[in-house]
C-alpha positions as CSV (number, residue, x, y, z in Angstrom):
1,X,-20.9,33.7,9.7
2,X,-23.5,33.4,6.9
3,X,-24.6,30.0,8.2
4,X,-24.6,31.2,11.8
5,X,-26.9,34.2,10.8
6,X,-29.3,31.8,9.1
7,X,-29.3,29.5,12.0
8,X,-30.1,32.4,14.4
9,X,-32.9,33.6,12.2
10,X,-34.5,30.1,12.0
11,X,-34.5,30.0,15.8
12,X,-36.9,33.0,15.6
13,X,-39.0,31.4,12.9
14,X,-37.7,34.0,10.4
15,X,-36.8,33.4,6.8
16,X,-33.5,35.0,5.9
17,X,-31.3,36.0,3.0
18,X,-27.8,37.0,3.8
19,X,-25.8,39.2,1.4
20,X,-22.1,39.6,2.1
21,X,-21.6,41.6,-1.1
22,X,-24.1,43.6,-3.3
23,X,-25.2,41.3,-6.2
24,X,-26.0,42.7,-9.7
25,X,-29.8,42.6,-9.3
26,X,-29.8,43.5,-5.6
27,X,-33.1,45.3,-5.4
28,X,-35.0,42.4,-7.0
29,X,-33.1,39.8,-5.0
30,X,-34.0,41.7,-1.8
31,X,-37.7,41.1,-2.4
32,X,-40.3,42.6,-0.1
33,X,-39.1,41.8,3.4
34,X,-40.7,42.7,6.8
35,X,-37.3,43.6,8.3
36,X,-33.8,44.2,7.0
37,X,-30.9,44.0,9.4
38,X,-28.1,46.1,8.1
39,X,-24.7,45.6,9.6
40,X,-23.2,49.1,8.9
41,X,-19.6,48.1,9.6
42,X,-19.6,45.5,6.9
43,X,-21.8,46.7,4.1
44,X,-21.0,49.3,1.5
45,X,-22.5,52.8,1.4
46,X,-24.1,51.9,-1.9
47,X,-25.8,48.8,-0.5
48,X,-27.1,50.8,2.5
49,X,-28.4,53.5,0.2
50,X,-30.2,50.9,-1.9
51,X,-31.8,49.4,1.2
52,X,-33.0,52.8,2.4
53,X,-34.5,53.7,-0.9
54,X,-36.4,50.4,-1.2
55,X,-37.5,50.7,2.4
56,X,-39.1,54.1,1.7
57,X,-40.9,52.8,-1.4
58,X,-42.1,49.5,0.2
59,X,-42.5,50.7,3.8
60,X,-40.5,48.0,5.6
61,X,-38.3,48.4,8.7
62,X,-34.5,48.6,8.6
63,X,-32.5,47.8,11.8
64,X,-29.1,49.4,11.5
65,X,-26.5,48.1,13.8
66,X,-22.8,48.7,13.7
67,X,-21.6,45.4,15.2
68,X,-22.0,42.3,12.9
69,X,-21.9,39.8,15.8
70,X,-24.3,37.0,16.3
71,X,-25.3,38.5,19.6
72,X,-26.2,41.8,17.9
73,X,-28.4,39.9,15.5
74,X,-30.1,38.0,18.3
75,X,-30.8,41.3,20.1
76,X,-32.5,42.8,17.0
77,X,-34.6,39.7,16.4
78,X,-35.7,39.6,20.0
79,X,-37.1,43.2,19.5
80,X,-38.7,42.6,16.1
81,X,-39.7,38.9,15.9
82,X,-41.8,36.6,17.9
83,X,-40.1,33.2,18.4
């Protein structure tokens, strides 16, 4: 699914990073995004909390969706990105 997510993001002219697990230096690896898509059914509570904390500090948007399907990602990107 990682390659599929990246392919979908590229169709919307969006750069993407996909994390399937929380790496050691997660906050720095996250960078300063415009939007974070958080699949709540697949990420840990700790990862979701780190994203929320960083979003408050850096003022970026977080789209929380339960379903980690490709269609759900397309729907979010249609709302937030211009292709």
